[in-house]
Biopython code that builds the backbone (N, CA, C, O; Angstrom):
import numpy as np
from Bio.PDB.StructureBuilder import StructureBuilder

atoms = [
    (1, "MET", "N", (4.861, 5.134, -7.779)),
    (1, "MET", "CA", (4.579, 6.339, -6.997)),
    (1, "MET", "C", (5.838, 6.729, -6.231)),
    (1, "MET", "O", (6.407, 5.922, -5.496)),
    (2, "ALA", "N", (6.251, 7.942, -6.410)),
    (2, "ALA", "CA", (7.455, 8.415, -5.724)),
    (2, "ALA", "C", (7.094, 8.896, -4.326)),
    (2, "ALA", "O", (6.124, 9.628, -4.128)),
    (3, "VAL", "N", (7.892, 8.469, -3.377)),
    (3, "VAL", "CA", (7.686, 8.903, -1.991)),
    (3, "VAL", "C", (8.794, 9.881, -1.659)),
    (3, "VAL", "O", (9.970, 9.591, -1.879)),
    (4, "SER", "N", (8.427, 11.032, -1.132)),
    (4, "SER", "CA", (9.451, 12.029, -0.829)),
    (4, "SER", "C", (10.344, 11.556, 0.310)),
    (4, "SER", "O", (9.937, 10.746, 1.142)),
    (5, "GLY", "N", (11.556, 12.071, 0.331)),
    (5, "GLY", "CA", (12.493, 11.705, 1.393)),
    (5, "GLY", "C", (11.954, 12.056, 2.766)),
    (5, "GLY", "O", (12.146, 11.312, 3.728)),
    (6, "ALA", "N", (11.278, 13.197, 2.854)),
    (6, "ALA", "CA", (10.742, 13.623, 4.152)),
    (6, "ALA", "C", (9.675, 12.653, 4.636)),
    (6, "ALA", "O", (9.633, 12.304, 5.816)),
    (7, "ALA", "N", (8.811, 12.219, 3.723)),
    (7, "ALA", "CA", (7.756, 11.282, 4.113)),
    (7, "ALA", "C", (8.365, 9.953, 4.536)),
    (7, "ALA", "O", (7.916, 9.337, 5.503)),
    (8, "ARG", "N", (9.394, 9.510, 3.805)),
    (8, "ARG", "CA", (10.043, 8.245, 4.138)),
    (8, "ARG", "C", (10.722, 8.350, 5.507)),
    (8, "ARG", "O", (10.624, 7.434, 6.323)),
    (9, "ALA", "N", (11.410, 9.466, 5.755)),
    (9, "ALA", "CA", (12.082, 9.668, 7.042)),
    (9, "ALA", "C", (11.069, 9.719, 8.175)),
    (9, "ALA", "O", (11.295, 9.157, 9.247)),
    (10, "THR", "N", (9.955, 10.395, 7.934)),
    (10, "THR", "CA", (8.920, 10.487, 8.969)),
    (10, "THR", "C", (8.362, 9.108, 9.292)),
    (10, "THR", "O", (8.178, 8.766, 10.460)),
    (11, "ALA", "N", (8.094, 8.320, 8.260)),
    (11, "ALA", "CA", (7.560, 6.971, 8.481)),
    (11, "ALA", "C", (8.565, 6.117, 9.245)),
    (11, "ALA", "O", (8.185, 5.335, 10.116)),
    (12, "TRP", "N", (9.852, 6.268, 8.918)),
    (12, "TRP", "CA", (10.896, 5.481, 9.597)),
    (12, "TRP", "C", (10.967, 5.870, 11.070)),
    (12, "TRP", "O", (11.068, 5.006, 11.941)),
    (13, "ILE", "N", (10.914, 7.187, 11.349)),
    (13, "ILE", "CA", (10.964, 7.655, 12.742)),
    (13, "ILE", "C", (9.755, 7.131, 13.515)),
    (13, "ILE", "O", (9.890, 6.672, 14.649)),
    (14, "VAL", "N", (8.589, 7.201, 12.908)),
    (14, "VAL", "CA", (7.378, 6.702, 13.574)),
    (14, "VAL", "C", (7.526, 5.217, 13.883)),
    (14, "VAL", "O", (7.157, 4.769, 14.969)),
    (15, "ALA", "N", (8.064, 4.453, 12.934)),
    (15, "ALA", "CA", (8.227, 3.012, 13.148)),
    (15, "ALA", "C", (9.217, 2.738, 14.275)),
    (15, "ALA", "O", (8.983, 1.862, 15.107)),
    (16, "VAL", "N", (10.316, 3.479, 14.307)),
    (16, "VAL", "CA", (11.323, 3.273, 15.356)),
    (16, "VAL", "C", (10.744, 3.623, 16.722)),
    (16, "VAL", "O", (10.919, 2.875, 17.684)),
    (17, "VAL", "N", (10.056, 4.757, 16.807)),
    (17, "VAL", "CA", (9.475, 5.170, 18.090)),
    (17, "VAL", "C", (8.430, 4.161, 18.542)),
    (17, "VAL", "O", (8.383, 3.801, 19.718)),
    (18, "ALA", "N", (7.592, 3.703, 17.618)),
    (18, "ALA", "CA", (6.570, 2.713, 17.976)),
    (18, "ALA", "C", (7.229, 1.413, 18.427)),
    (18, "ALA", "O", (6.768, 0.778, 19.376)),
    (19, "GLY", "N", (8.300, 1.018, 17.753)),
    (19, "GLY", "CA", (9.008, -0.201, 18.139)),
    (19, "GLY", "C", (9.599, -0.082, 19.532)),
    (19, "GLY", "O", (9.503, -1.013, 20.331)),
    (20, "ARG", "N", (10.207, 1.056, 19.829)),
    (20, "ARG", "CA", (10.778, 1.256, 21.161)),
    (20, "ARG", "C", (9.681, 1.281, 22.209)),
    (20, "ARG", "O", (9.850, 0.740, 23.302)),
    (21, "ALA", "N", (8.567, 1.901, 21.885)),
    (21, "ALA", "CA", (7.465, 1.969, 22.844)),
    (21, "ALA", "C", (6.951, 0.567, 23.147)),
    (21, "ALA", "O", (6.671, 0.247, 24.302)),
    (22, "SER", "N", (6.823, -0.275, 22.117)),
    (22, "SER", "CA", (6.306, -1.621, 22.364)),
    (22, "SER", "C", (7.294, -2.433, 23.190)),
    (22, "SER", "O", (6.885, -3.199, 24.063)),
    (23, "VAL", "N", (8.586, -2.276, 22.929)),
    (23, "VAL", "CA", (9.587, -2.979, 23.740)),
    (23, "VAL", "C", (9.511, -2.476, 25.174)),
    (23, "VAL", "O", (9.591, -3.265, 26.115)),
    (24, "GLY", "N", (9.357, -1.161, 25.346)),
    (24, "GLY", "CA", (9.233, -0.600, 26.691)),
    (24, "GLY", "C", (8.027, -1.156, 27.424)),
    (24, "GLY", "O", (8.104, -1.435, 28.621)),
    (25, "LEU", "N", (6.910, -1.322, 26.723)),
    (25, "LEU", "CA", (5.713, -1.869, 27.363)),
    (25, "LEU", "C", (5.929, -3.318, 27.772)),
    (25, "LEU", "O", (5.485, -3.743, 28.839)),
    (26, "ILE", "N", (6.614, -4.077, 26.917)),
    (26, "ILE", "CA", (6.866, -5.487, 27.240)),
    (26, "ILE", "C", (7.739, -5.579, 28.486)),
    (26, "ILE", "O", (7.460, -6.371, 29.386)),
    (27, "VAL", "N", (8.800, -4.767, 28.539)),
    (27, "VAL", "CA", (9.704, -4.789, 29.699)),
    (27, "VAL", "C", (8.956, -4.329, 30.943)),
    (27, "VAL", "O", (9.087, -4.935, 32.007)),
    (28, "ALA", "N", (8.170, -3.256, 30.815)),
    (28, "ALA", "CA", (7.417, -2.761, 31.969)),
    (28, "ALA", "C", (6.414, -3.808, 32.427)),
    (28, "ALA", "O", (6.209, -3.985, 33.628)),
    (29, "GLY", "N", (5.791, -4.498, 31.488)),
    (29, "GLY", "CA", (4.836, -5.550, 31.843)),
    (29, "GLY", "C", (5.502, -6.680, 32.600)),
    (29, "GLY", "O", (4.966, -7.181, 33.588)),
    (30, "ARG", "N", (6.681, -7.080, 32.129)),
    (30, "ARG", "CA", (7.415, -8.147, 32.828)),
    (30, "ARG", "C", (7.786, -7.706, 34.234)),
    (30, "ARG", "O", (7.642, -8.473, 35.186)),
    (31, "ASP", "N", (8.266, -6.464, 34.370)),
    (31, "ASP", "CA", (8.631, -5.953, 35.693)),
    (31, "ASP", "C", (7.404, -5.875, 36.588)),
    (31, "ASP", "O", (7.475, -6.186, 37.777)),
    (32, "GLY", "N", (6.285, -5.462, 36.020)),
    (32, "GLY", "CA", (5.056, -5.374, 36.804)),
    (32, "GLY", "C", (4.592, -6.736, 37.280)),
    (32, "GLY", "O", (4.136, -6.879, 38.414)),
    (33, "ILE", "N", (4.706, -7.739, 36.417)),
    (33, "ILE", "CA", (4.314, -9.102, 36.803)),
    (33, "ILE", "C", (5.234, -9.607, 37.908)),
    (33, "ILE", "O", (4.774, -10.222, 38.870)),
    (34, "ALA", "N", (6.537, -9.349, 37.770)),
    (34, "ALA", "CA", (7.492, -9.788, 38.793)),
    (34, "ALA", "C", (7.194, -9.099, 40.123)),
    (34, "ALA", "O", (7.236, -9.735, 41.176)),
    (35, "ALA", "N", (6.892, -7.797, 40.076)),
    (35, "ALA", "CA", (6.595, -7.065, 41.304)),
    (35, "ALA", "C", (5.317, -7.592, 41.945)),
    (35, "ALA", "O", (5.253, -7.739, 43.165)),
    (36, "ALA", "N", (4.301, -7.876, 41.138)),
    (36, "ALA", "CA", (3.053, -8.416, 41.675)),
    (36, "ALA", "C", (3.305, -9.779, 42.307)),
    (36, "ALA", "O", (2.729, -10.098, 43.347)),
    (37, "GLY", "N", (4.163, -10.585, 41.686)),
    (37, "GLY", "CA", (4.502, -11.891, 42.249)),
    (37, "GLY", "C", (5.200, -11.745, 43.588)),
    (37, "GLY", "O", (4.939, -12.513, 44.514)),
    (38, "ASP", "N", (6.094, -10.757, 43.696)),
    (38, "ASP", "CA", (6.792, -10.528, 44.965)),
    (38, "ASP", "C", (5.801, -10.123, 46.046)),
    (38, "ASP", "O", (5.884, -10.601, 47.177)),
    (39, "VAL", "N", (4.870, -9.250, 45.705)),
    (39, "VAL", "CA", (3.872, -8.807, 46.686)),
    (39, "VAL", "C", (3.042, -10.001, 47.140)),
    (39, "VAL", "O", (2.775, -10.161, 48.331)),
    (40, "ARG", "N", (2.635, -10.835, 46.190)),
    (40, "ARG", "CA", (1.835, -12.017, 46.535)),
    (40, "ARG", "C", (2.637, -12.965, 47.431)),
    (40, "ARG", "O", (2.121, -13.463, 48.432)),
    (41, "ASP", "N", (3.887, -13.209, 47.073)),
    (41, "ASP", "CA", (4.716, -14.104, 47.883)),
    (41, "ASP", "C", (4.893, -13.555, 49.293)),
    (41, "ASP", "O", (4.849, -14.306, 50.267)),
    (42, "ASN", "N", (5.091, -12.248, 49.400)),
    (42, "ASN", "CA", (5.261, -11.641, 50.722)),
    (42, "ASN", "C", (3.973, -11.747, 51.533)),
    (42, "ASN", "O", (4.012, -11.967, 52.743)),
    (43, "ALA", "N", (2.836, -11.591, 50.864)),
    (43, "ALA", "CA", (1.560, -11.643, 51.572)),
    (43, "ALA", "C", (1.257, -13.080, 52.018)),
    (43, "ALA", "O", (0.797, -13.296, 53.140)),
    (44, "LEU", "N", (1.510, -14.049, 51.151)),
    (44, "LEU", "CA", (1.193, -15.442, 51.468)),
    (44, "LEU", "C", (2.268, -16.073, 52.347)),
    (44, "LEU", "O", (1.985, -16.920, 53.194)),
    (45, "GLY", "N", (3.498, -15.641, 52.126)),
    (45, "GLY", "CA", (4.610, -16.262, 52.835)),
    (45, "GLY", "C", (4.957, -17.575, 52.161)),
    (45, "GLY", "O", (4.074, -18.288, 51.686)),
    (46, "ASP", "N", (6.232, -17.892, 52.120)),
    (46, "ASP", "CA", (6.650, -19.129, 51.456)),
    (46, "ASP", "C", (7.000, -20.202, 52.475)),
    (46, "ASP", "O", (7.516, -21.257, 52.109)),
    (47, "GLY", "N", (6.728, -19.949, 53.734)),
    (47, "GLY", "CA", (7.009, -20.937, 54.762)),
    (47, "GLY", "C", (8.347, -20.711, 55.441)),
    (47, "GLY", "O", (8.593, -21.255, 56.518)),
    (48, "SER", "N", (9.213, -19.917, 54.828)),
    (48, "SER", "CA", (10.557, -19.760, 55.387)),
    (48, "SER", "C", (10.517, -19.013, 56.721)),
    (48, "SER", "O", (11.384, -19.213, 57.571)),
    (49, "GLU", "N", (9.515, -18.156, 56.905)),
    (49, "GLU", "CA", (9.446, -17.405, 58.162)),
    (49, "GLU", "C", (9.111, -18.318, 59.345)),
    (49, "GLU", "O", (9.458, -18.014, 60.486)),
    (50, "ARG", "N", (8.441, -19.429, 59.069)),
    (50, "ARG", "CA", (7.953, -20.286, 60.153)),
    (50, "ARG", "C", (8.935, -21.397, 60.508)),
    (50, "ARG", "O", (8.697, -22.134, 61.465)),
    (51, "ARG", "N", (10.035, -21.538, 59.762)),
    (51, "ARG", "CA", (10.970, -22.634, 60.030)),
    (51, "ARG", "C", (11.831, -22.335, 61.229)),
    (51, "ARG", "O", (12.676, -23.148, 61.601)),
]
sb = StructureBuilder()
sb.init_structure("model")
sb.init_model(0)
sb.init_chain("A")
sb.init_seg("    ")
for serial, (resi, resn, name, xyz) in enumerate(atoms, 1):
    if name == "N":
        sb.init_residue(resn, " ", resi, " ")
    sb.init_atom(name, np.array(xyz, "f"), 0.0, 1.0, " ", f" {name:<3s}", serial, name[0])
structure = sb.get_structure()
């Protein structure tokens, strides 16, 4: 089955955009987890304020 160049290019663009989006979500998720950890640490305190 022959696939037209336009269809192949479209599929490649979709794959690249989806790949970038997934990487963006992973990075955003990591940043969100780090930010949540900072908020928790600030709320609980690590003991350094009381020394």
